BAGUPA-781123 format. One record per residue (C-alpha): residue in three letters; x, y, z; residue number from 1. Coordinates in Angstrom, 3 decimals. Layout:
N
["ALA"; [X; Y; Z]; NUM]
...
//
This chain:
119
["MET"; [26.946; -71.061; -106.210]; 1]
["ALA"; [23.801; -71.363; -104.168]; 2]
["VAL"; [22.102; -68.332; -102.727]; 3]
["PRO"; [22.182; -68.471; -98.917]; 4]
["ASN"; [18.912; -68.921; -97.078]; 5]
["LEU"; [18.812; -65.597; -95.254]; 6]
["ASN"; [16.725; -66.971; -92.388]; 7]
["ALA"; [18.546; -70.228; -91.760]; 8]
["SER"; [22.145; -69.871; -92.883]; 9]
["THR"; [23.023; -66.194; -92.445]; 10]
["THR"; [25.480; -65.809; -89.603]; 11]
["THR"; [26.958; -62.424; -90.498]; 12]
["VAL"; [25.307; -59.253; -91.747]; 13]
["ASN"; [27.636; -56.309; -92.374]; 14]
["GLY"; [26.142; -52.889; -93.050]; 15]
["LYS"; [27.938; -51.023; -95.824]; 16]
["MET"; [27.598; -47.841; -97.859]; 17]
["THR"; [29.139; -46.925; -101.176]; 18]
["VAL"; [29.314; -43.406; -102.578]; 19]
["THR"; [30.372; -42.990; -106.226]; 20]
["ALA"; [30.667; -39.956; -108.496]; 21]
["LEU"; [29.338; -41.392; -111.756]; 22]
["THR"; [31.070; -40.983; -115.100]; 23]
["THR"; [29.638; -41.204; -118.611]; 24]
["SER"; [30.931; -44.799; -118.885]; 25]
["SER"; [29.090; -47.571; -117.079]; 26]
["GLN"; [30.966; -48.691; -113.980]; 27]
["ASN"; [30.371; -51.582; -111.595]; 28]
["ILE"; [29.292; -50.284; -108.199]; 29]
["VAL"; [28.255; -53.293; -106.069]; 30]
["SER"; [28.966; -56.894; -107.104]; 31]
["VAL"; [28.587; -60.382; -105.698]; 32]
["GLY"; [31.159; -62.770; -107.142]; 33]
["GLY"; [29.798; -65.803; -108.967]; 34]
["GLY"; [31.558; -68.268; -106.650]; 35]
["GLU"; [30.530; -66.583; -103.414]; 36]
["VAL"; [27.973; -67.929; -100.961]; 37]
["ARG"; [26.485; -64.627; -99.952]; 38]
["SER"; [23.891; -62.146; -101.055]; 39]
["VAL"; [23.548; -58.391; -100.828]; 40]
["ARG"; [20.371; -56.758; -99.546]; 41]
["VAL"; [20.044; -53.195; -100.866]; 42]
["ARG"; [18.496; -51.026; -98.154]; 43]
["ALA"; [18.539; -47.627; -99.910]; 44]
["MET"; [19.702; -46.339; -103.260]; 45]
["PHE"; [19.540; -42.748; -104.505]; 46]
["VAL"; [21.374; -40.293; -106.731]; 47]
["THR"; [22.026; -36.613; -106.241]; 48]
["ASN"; [22.549; -33.954; -108.871]; 49]
["ARG"; [24.957; -31.316; -107.651]; 50]
["THR"; [24.768; -29.111; -110.741]; 51]
["ALA"; [22.535; -26.200; -111.712]; 52]
["ILE"; [20.906; -28.083; -114.637]; 53]
["THR"; [18.947; -31.333; -114.973]; 54]
["GLN"; [21.202; -34.363; -115.505]; 55]
["SER"; [20.500; -38.017; -116.308]; 56]
["ALA"; [21.397; -41.255; -114.524]; 57]
["THR"; [21.193; -44.892; -115.625]; 58]
["LEU"; [21.403; -47.900; -113.281]; 59]
["ASN"; [21.467; -51.496; -114.472]; 60]
["LEU"; [21.345; -54.928; -112.923]; 61]
["VAL"; [23.783; -57.233; -114.702]; 62]
["ARG"; [22.853; -60.895; -114.203]; 63]
["GLY"; [24.292; -63.805; -116.152]; 64]
["GLY"; [25.875; -61.456; -118.689]; 65]
["VAL"; [22.509; -59.810; -119.454]; 66]
["THR"; [21.940; -56.132; -118.624]; 67]
["TYR"; [18.539; -55.228; -117.178]; 68]
["PRO"; [17.781; -51.494; -116.835]; 69]
["MET"; [16.579; -50.563; -113.339]; 70]
["VAL"; [16.553; -46.829; -114.105]; 71]
["PHE"; [17.199; -45.668; -117.670]; 72]
["GLU"; [18.286; -42.084; -118.276]; 73]
["ALA"; [16.218; -40.792; -115.368]; 74]
["SER"; [16.079; -37.013; -115.231]; 75]
["VAL"; [17.531; -35.803; -111.960]; 76]
["ILE"; [16.444; -32.223; -111.387]; 77]
["ARG"; [19.144; -29.675; -110.551]; 78]
["ASN"; [20.388; -29.677; -106.962]; 79]
["SER"; [18.089; -32.546; -105.972]; 80]
["ILE"; [17.829; -36.188; -104.916]; 81]
["TYR"; [16.255; -38.981; -107.005]; 82]
["ASN"; [15.199; -41.949; -104.854]; 83]
["ILE"; [15.607; -45.353; -106.517]; 84]
["ALA"; [15.055; -47.770; -103.634]; 85]
["SER"; [14.245; -47.451; -99.941]; 86]
["LEU"; [13.808; -49.698; -96.897]; 87]
["ASP"; [10.348; -50.703; -98.147]; 88]
["ASP"; [11.771; -52.207; -101.350]; 89]
["ALA"; [13.218; -55.718; -101.513]; 90]
["LEU"; [16.316; -55.682; -103.711]; 91]
["TYR"; [18.678; -58.637; -103.402]; 92]
["LEU"; [21.831; -59.333; -105.373]; 93]
["GLU"; [22.618; -63.004; -105.881]; 94]
["PRO"; [25.984; -64.566; -106.742]; 95]
["GLY"; [27.074; -63.234; -110.139]; 96]
["ASP"; [24.967; -60.053; -109.926]; 97]
["THR"; [26.271; -56.510; -110.328]; 98]
["ILE"; [24.749; -53.053; -110.083]; 99]
["ALA"; [26.335; -50.844; -112.744]; 100]
["ALA"; [25.703; -47.128; -113.276]; 101]
["ALA"; [26.523; -44.162; -115.504]; 102]
["ALA"; [25.561; -40.499; -115.795]; 103]
["GLY"; [24.835; -38.243; -118.723]; 104]
["ALA"; [27.647; -35.895; -117.650]; 105]
["ALA"; [30.805; -36.813; -115.770]; 106]
["SER"; [30.857; -35.942; -112.060]; 107]
["ALA"; [27.379; -34.373; -112.134]; 108]
["ILE"; [25.630; -37.309; -110.430]; 109]
["THR"; [26.612; -39.034; -107.192]; 110]
["LEU"; [25.193; -42.492; -106.410]; 111]
["PHE"; [24.641; -43.620; -102.816]; 112]
["ILE"; [23.891; -47.270; -102.027]; 113]
["SER"; [23.352; -48.513; -98.495]; 114]
["TYR"; [23.382; -52.305; -98.314]; 115]
["GLU"; [23.877; -55.359; -96.147]; 116]
["ASP"; [26.402; -58.053; -96.967]; 117]
["CYS"; [24.737; -61.311; -95.859]; 118]
["PHE"; [26.878; -64.429; -95.309]; 119]
//
């Protein structure tokens, strides 16, 4: 499907937030279906480590069946936040795209993604 022209054709923008405790297996976090006429604008993306030791986090963009690492085994210091994207970054998901994520240890890392669903 075609990607909507955000300036001309967008009539609805819904602000959303997802919070996910990551596991050691990659899991899909935010997806845009291949047949949808919408895009997702990521406004902020960060992980927190709520343990007393450094943990790792991996985030991938899956596009057209190909996995592209956005952050690969990033070390997240104990009891801290690791910023991946902020309002100054332009991250858009097109139809068929997915953000997938995993952690080095189950339930040690929490992923927060604030995004806009644009129709």
